C-alpha positions in Angstrom: 8.2 11.5 -5.5 10.5 10.4 -2.7 9.0 7.8 -0.3 10.7 7.0 3.0 9.7 5.2 6.2 11.6 7.6 8.4 10.4 11.0 9.7 13.2 12.8 7.9 15.2 12.9 4.7 18.9 13.5 5.2 20.0 16.9 4.1 16.5 18.3 3.5 14.4 20.7 5.6 10.8 19.6 5.5 7.5 21.5 5.7 4.7 19.1 6.6 1.6 19.3 4.4 -0.5 16.6 6.1 -1.6 13.0 6.1 -2.0 11.3 2.8 -3.4 7.8 2.2 -4.4 5.4 -0.5 -6.4 2.2 -0.2 -7.9 -0.6 -2.2 -9.9 -3.8 -1.6 -8.9 -6.7 -3.7 -10.2 -10.2 -4.2 -9.5 -13.2 -6.4 -12.1 -15.0 -8.4 -13.8 -18.1 -7.2 -11.7 -20.3 -9.3 -8.5 -18.9 -7.8 -10.0 -19.3 -4.3 -10.7 -23.0 -4.9 -7.2 -23.7 -6.4 -5.5 -21.8 -3.6 -7.7 -23.7 -1.1 -6.3 -27.0 -2.4 -2.8 -25.6 -2.1 -3.3 -25.2 1.6 -3.5 -29.0 1.9 0.0 -29.6 0.7 1.6 -26.3 1.9 3.7 -23.8 0.1 3.3 -20.3 -1.2 -0.1 -19.2 -2.3 1.2 -17.3 -5.4 -2.2 -16.0 -6.6 -2.7 -14.3 -3.2 0.9 -13.0 -3.1 0.3 -11.5 -6.5 -3.0 -10.0 -5.3 -1.4 -8.4 -2.3 1.5 -7.0 -4.3 -1.0 -5.5 -6.8 -3.0 -4.1 -3.9 0.1 -2.5 -2.3 1.1 -1.0 -5.6 -2.3 0.5 -6.2 -2.6 1.9 -2.7 0.8 3.4 -3.0 -0.1 5.1 -6.3 -3.3 6.5 -4.8 -1.3 7.9 -1.8 1.2 9.5 -4.2 -1.6 11.1 -6.2 -3.0 12.6 -3.1 0.4 14.0 -2.1 1.0 15.4 -5.6 -2.4 17.2 -5.4 -1.0 18.9 -2.3 2.2 19.9 -4.1 4.4 17.5 -2.0 7.9 16.7 -2.9 8.0 13.6 -0.7 6.1 11.4 1.7 7.7 10.5 5.0 6.8 7.9 7.6 5.2 5.7 4.9 3.3 2.7 6.4 1.2 -0.1 5.1 -1.7 -1.9 6.8 -3.9 -4.7 5.7 -7.1 -6.2 6.9 -9.3 -9.1 5.8 -12.7 -7.7 4.7 -14.2 -11.1 3.9 -12.9 -14.5 3.0 -10.7 -14.1 -0.1 -10.7 -10.2 0.0 -8.3 -7.9 1.7 -8.0 -4.1 2.1 -4.5 -2.6 1.8 -3.9 0.9 3.0 -0.7 3.0 2.4 -0.3 6.2 4.4 2.3 8.8 5.4 3.0 12.5 5.8 3.2 14.6 2.7 6.1 17.1 2.9 7.5 19.9 0.8 11.2 20.8 0.7 12.0 24.2 2.2 
């Protein structure tokens, strides 16, 4: 599956199949929340949260790809990501784009 953040793929004629998306809501356990809270006192990267968001983006992307494959897509164009805090320590990540088939 080809994923691009442009509305075209060079050298390919595209037939649009429709919007596809994938999302997940992730959180860390209370222990990680506490240790990451202490980290904010001294500064630096909050690695547990970086890992959580990377995992969430990956899962959301895989769900978006699965939806596109179910439509028979060859690629997804205009891929975008968004995130939102759902509650303290939990975030939603959404991946979305337009599923296309090569003509």
